[in-house]
C-alpha positions in Angstrom: 38.2 -30.5 43.9 37.6 -34.0 43.0 38.0 -33.8 38.9 35.3 -36.5 38.8 32.0 -36.8 38.1 29.4 -38.2 41.6 27.1 -41.2 40.7 25.0 -41.4 43.9 23.0 -44.8 43.9 20.2 -44.2 46.0 17.6 -47.1 47.1 14.7 -46.6 45.0 13.2 -48.3 41.9 15.9 -49.4 38.9 14.1 -51.5 36.8 16.5 -51.5 33.8 20.1 -51.9 35.2 21.4 -52.2 31.6 20.4 -48.7 31.1 22.1 -47.0 34.1 25.2 -49.2 33.0 25.4 -47.2 30.2 25.4 -43.7 31.9 28.1 -44.5 34.4 31.8 -43.8 32.8 34.5 -46.1 34.1 36.3 -43.0 36.3 32.9 -41.9 37.8 33.2 -41.8 41.6 30.4 -44.2 43.0 28.6 -42.9 46.4 26.2 -45.8 47.6 23.2 -44.6 49.8 22.3 -47.2 52.2 20.0 -50.0 50.5 21.2 -48.3 46.9 24.7 -50.4 47.4 22.8 -53.5 46.1 21.9 -51.7 43.2 25.3 -51.1 42.8 26.8 -54.4 43.3 24.0 -55.8 41.1 25.7 -53.7 38.1 29.1 -55.1 38.7 30.3 -51.3 40.2 32.9 -51.1 42.9 31.6 -48.2 45.6 34.0 -45.8 46.2 31.7 -44.8 49.5 28.9 -46.1 51.3 27.1 -44.2 53.3 23.6 -44.3 55.5 22.8 -46.5 58.2 23.2 -49.7 56.2 19.8 -50.7 58.0 18.9 -52.0 54.4 21.6 -54.0 53.2 21.5 -57.8 52.9 23.9 -59.9 54.9 25.2 -60.9 51.2 25.7 -57.4 50.0 27.3 -56.4 53.4 29.9 -59.4 53.0 30.4 -58.0 49.5 30.9 -54.5 50.8 33.7 -56.0 53.1 35.8 -57.5 50.6 35.6 -54.3 48.8 36.3 -52.0 51.3 34.9 -49.0 50.4 35.4 -45.7 52.5 32.3 -46.0 54.8 30.3 -43.7 56.6 27.8 -45.0 59.0 25.3 -42.9 60.6 22.4 -43.7 63.3 18.9 -44.9 62.0 17.4 -42.2 64.1 18.7 -39.1 62.4 17.2 -35.4 61.7 18.5 -36.0 57.7 17.5 -38.7 54.6 20.5 -41.0 54.1 20.5 -39.0 50.5 20.6 -35.6 51.9 23.9 -37.1 54.0 25.2 -38.4 50.9 24.5 -34.8 49.0 25.8 -32.7 51.7 29.0 -35.1 51.9 29.5 -35.1 48.1 29.0 -31.2 47.7 31.8 -30.8 50.1 34.0 -32.6 47.9 33.4 -30.3 45.1 32.6 -32.6 42.1 32.3 -31.4 38.6 29.0 -33.1 38.6 26.7 -35.0 40.3 24.4 -37.7 38.8 21.3 -39.5 41.3 20.0 -42.5 40.3 17.5 -44.2 42.3 15.6 -41.2 43.5 12.5 -41.4 41.7 9.3 -43.7 41.5 8.1 -46.6 43.8 5.0 -45.8 46.3 6.5 -43.3 48.8 5.6 -40.2 46.6 7.2 -37.8 49.7 10.4 -39.4 49.2 10.5 -38.3 45.5 9.2 -35.0 46.1 11.8 -34.1 48.9 14.6 -36.0 46.5 14.0 -33.3 43.8 14.0 -30.7 46.5 17.2 -31.9 47.6 18.8 -30.9 44.5 19.0 -27.4 46.1 21.7 -28.3 48.1 24.4 -28.7 45.2 22.6 -26.0 43.4 23.9 -23.5 46.1 27.1 -24.6 45.5 27.2 -24.1 41.7 27.6 -28.0 41.0 25.4 -29.4 38.2 23.5 -31.8 39.5 20.2 -33.9 38.2 18.3 -36.9 38.8 18.1 -39.2 36.2 15.4 -42.2 35.8 15.0 -44.2 32.7 12.7 -41.8 31.3 13.2 -38.4 32.8 15.5 -36.0 33.9 15.5 -33.5 36.6 17.4 -30.4 37.5 16.9 -27.0 39.2 18.3 -23.7 37.5 18.8 -20.1 38.5 20.9 -19.2 35.5 20.7 -21.0 32.4 21.0 -24.5 30.8 21.3 -26.6 27.5 19.1 -29.4 27.5 20.0 -32.6 24.5 16.8 -34.5 23.7 14.8 -35.5 20.3 12.2 -33.8 18.8 8.7 -35.2 20.6 10.3 -35.3 24.1 9.1 -33.0 26.5 10.1 -30.5 29.0 8.0 -28.8 32.0 8.7 -25.6 33.4 7.8 -25.1 37.2 8.6 -22.6 39.3 9.6 -22.8 42.8 9.7 -19.2 44.1 6.8 -17.2 44.0 7.5 -16.2 40.3 10.5 -16.7 37.9 11.4 -13.8 35.6 12.8 -13.2 32.1 12.5 -16.7 31.0 13.9 -17.5 27.4 13.7 -20.9 25.7 15.3 -21.7 22.5 14.3 -25.4 20.6 11.0 -25.9 22.2 7.3 -26.0 20.6 6.2 -22.8 22.7 8.7 -21.0 23.1 9.1 -18.0 26.0 10.7 -14.7 25.5 11.2 -12.9 28.6 8.5 -14.0 30.0 7.5 -15.5 33.7 6.4 -18.4 35.3 4.3 -18.4 38.7 4.5 -20.9 41.6 1.8 -23.4 41.2 1.0 -22.7 37.6 0.6 -25.2 34.9 1.8 -22.7 31.7 4.9 -24.3 31.7 3.8 -27.9 31.7 4.7 -30.7 28.9 6.5 -28.3 26.6 8.0 -30.3 23.4 11.2 -30.5 21.7 11.3 -29.7 18.2 14.7 -29.8 18.2 18.0 -31.7 19.4 18.7 -29.6 21.9 16.5 -26.7 24.0 18.2 -23.9 26.1 16.6 -22.3 28.6 17.8 -19.2 30.6 15.9 -16.9 33.3 17.1 -13.6 35.3 15.8 -14.2 38.8 14.0 -17.4 40.6 14.2 -20.9 40.6 12.8 -22.9 38.1 12.4 -27.1 38.1 13.0 -28.5 34.8 11.8 -32.1 34.0 12.5 -33.8 30.8 10.5 -36.9 29.8 11.9 -38.7 27.1 9.5 -40.2 24.0 11.7 -43.2 24.3 14.1 -44.6 26.9 17.6 -43.1 26.9 19.5 -40.6 29.1 20.7 -37.5 27.4 22.3 -34.6 28.6 22.1 -31.1 30.3 25.0 -28.8 29.8 25.7 -25.7 32.6 27.7 -22.6 31.8 31.3 -23.6 32.4 30.4 -27.6 32.2 
C-alpha cells in the first residue's frame, strides 16, 4: 500500500493555478495524465509518474520531463480506454490512502467530464477515497457514508446513480433526509444547502453522486470512514 495521497493532474481546464498549488501537499505522489504534465510543470511540480499516449505534450514539456526523469508509462494513441482511466487503473493498484483528481472538469467536451465523474467508481470499488476537484466544485461517489466540510450557503447536490438509493440520512443540510430514498433521474436532491461547517451523508443501499458547489473559491475536505 502506498502511504501517500495521489494527485492526478489531467489535461482539462485549470484557470487559477495558485488555487491548485495550495491544495497539493509536499509529500503528495504526482501523477500526470498526458497533457496534464504541462499543468503540473507550470505549477512547479515534479511529476512522479507520467502516463498516457503523450500526444499532447509540447516539445518544451517533453524536454523538461526528460530532465526530471519520472516513471513513464506510454500507451498507444489508439486504445480502448482513456488516458485518465488508464491512470486510475494504475493508481488503484498502488493502493494509495486517497486520490485527488484535478483538470477533469470544464472545457467544451461535456462527454469527457461526464465519464470522468463515472470513473470515480474505479477507486470506490477498492474502497479508496477519491474525488474530483475544481476551483468551486468537489465531486465524489458514495455507497456508505461521508462527512463533507464546507460553509453555510454552499450547495450539496445528491443524485442516485442506481435505480434507487435507500436509507439516506443527512445532517447539516437545510433540507434533511431521514431514512429517505432518492431515485435515478430525480431532481429531489438538487442544490441542498449547508447550514453548518460540515454535512454528513449516509445511506443503506445504492450508489450516490455528491456534488459540492462552494459559494466562494476554496477546496474543502471530504472525510471517509477510516480516513
